[in-house]
N, C-alpha and C positions, 0 to 999 in steps of 0.2 A: 734612600727611600724615594719611591716614585711619587710624583705630585698627585694630589687628589683628582685633578682633572684627567690625568692619564689613566688612573685607576677606573674612573667612571666610564671613560671611553672604551677601555679594554673590556669592561663588563658588558657594555651595550653591544660591542662587536661579538662577544661570545654568545649573547642571547640571539643576535641576528643569525649566527651560524647554526645554532640549535634549531631555530625556527625554520630556516631554509631546509635543513635535513628532514624535519618533521613534515614540512610542506610537501616535499617530493615523495616521501613515503605515503602520505595521504593521497596524493595525486596518482601514484602508481596503483594504489588500492582502488581508487575510483575508476580508473581505466579498466582494470580487470573486472570489476562488477558491471560496468557498462557493456563489456563484451559478453558477459554471462547473461545479462538481460536481453541483449539482441538475440542470442542463441535460443533463449526461452521463448521469445516472441515468435521467432521463425518456426520453432518446433510446435508451438501452439497452433499457429495458422496452418501448418502442414497437417496436424491431426484433425483440424476442422475440415480441411479439404478432403481428407480420407472419409470423414463422417458424411459429408455431402455426397461423395461418390457412392457410399454404401446405402444411404437413406434417401438420396434425392435432394436437389437444391432447395426445393420448396419445403422440405421437412426439417432443414437446419437453416433457419433464417430468422429475421426479426419478426416474421409473422407469428412465430410460436412464443414470443415473449409474453409474460403475464401482464394483465392490465394494470395491476398494482404490484410494484416491486420494492423490496427493502434490501439494503446492502448486507452481504454476509460478513463483511469486516468494516471497521471504522478506523480512521487515522487520527491519532492524538499527537499534538505537538507540545514540546517543552523547551523553554528557553534557558540556555546556560550562560556562562561567562562570555564576554566579548560579543554579545548579541548572537550567539550561535544557537541555532534551532535544531532540535532533534525530532525526528518523525518516528512514531511507534504505531504498529498495527495491532489493534485490539482483537483478540481471538473471537471466534464466532460466538462462543458461550457468553463472553462478557458483553458482546454487542446485543445479544438477546436480553440479558438482564437489564441493560440500559434502555431497551425499547419496551419494557413492561408498561402496561397501561395503554398502549397504542393498539387499537383494533385495526388489523390489516388482514385482508383476505386475498390470496393470490388465486386468480381464476386460471385454470389450465384449459378448460374447454367448456362446452355447454353444461349447464347444471344438470341436464337430464342424464348426462353420463355418470353422475355421481349417485343417482337415485337407484335404489334396489327395491324392486317390487316383487311381491310374492302373493300367491293366492291364499285366500282364507280371510277370516274375520279381522285379523290384525293388519290388513293391507294399508288402510288409511293411517293407522297409528305408526307403522314403520315409515310411511312416506313423510309424515310430519316430523318424526325424529331425524330423518335424514336431512330434511330442509333446515332444521334448527342447527344441525351439525355443520351444514354448509355455510351458515351465516354467522357462526360464532367467531370470536377473535382468533387471530393466528396463534396467540400464546397457548390456547387450549389444544390446537392441533399440532403444535410444534413447527419449527421452521422448515419449510419445504425446500427440497433440493431443486435448484433451477434446472437440473437435468430432466426433471419430470415434465418440463414444458415441451420437451421433444419426444415424449413417450415413456413408457415404463421400461421397456427393454431397449436400451440405447447401446450402440456399439462401443467397444472398448476404446476406440480412438477418440470418441467424444469425452469419455471420462478422463482420458489422458490429457486432452486439451484443457479441461477444467483444472486438473491438477497442475499443469504447466503454468497456466495463467495465474493461479493462486500463488505459486512460488514467485512468479514475476512481481506480484504486488508487494510481497515482503522485500524483494530485492530492490524495487523502486524506492521504497521507504529508506533503505540503507543508502542508496545513491543520493537521495535528497539530503540526508543527514551529512554525508561526506561533502557534498557540494557546499552546504552551509558552513561546514568546518573549514573548508578551503577559503571561502570568502572571509571568514573571521581571521584566519591566518594572514591573509593579504592585508587586512586592515591593521593587524598588529605589526606586520613587517614595515608598513609605511610609517606607522607611529614611531617605531624604534629607529627607523632611518632618519626621520626628522630630528629625533633626539640626538642622534649621533652627529648630524650636521651642526646642530646648535652647540654641542660640546666642542667640536673642532673649531667652529667659528670663535667661541670664547677663548679657546687656547691660542688661536692666532692673534687675537686682539691683545692678549696678555703679553705676547712676545714682541709686539710691534711698539 
């Protein structure tokens, strides 16, 4: 029958082997997702370049950003074992529900562009209704698509750029979670390695 010290040492060595295999599997997955994210970023910027070529540089720039902006997605973190942190992307609908009660108005252009005037006795009444609609909270109007900052009829390349960057956001959250998982595996590996060294040292002292 093998001594208890040898059994514990063999068990720690087995745990180290399993942890190393798991570590390299996670590292390989992380590398693949990083390459995918790089491809998405390149594709997104290429689509933006095509949009600027079609609409003009000044038509697709920071000058068209809304004066007040809210994120379409939110990032939520959760902590697991070994101080491992996971990152989750909250869908747009959930982000809207969480933002209830916040009055935010996104301005696309001059308010005069939103006014609709018509001739007749109801002219002033329609004008007042339009002004009230322009100043009501964003919840009543619904979350506006940022593409509207650049016009109503935007090229397909701009829509493709938005879709690509949205996919990149989800992929970035997965990458951050994998990175945290790798760091947790490294800490576990060093802890097991110290435990192994302690068991080996006690075994050597027992034989001396």
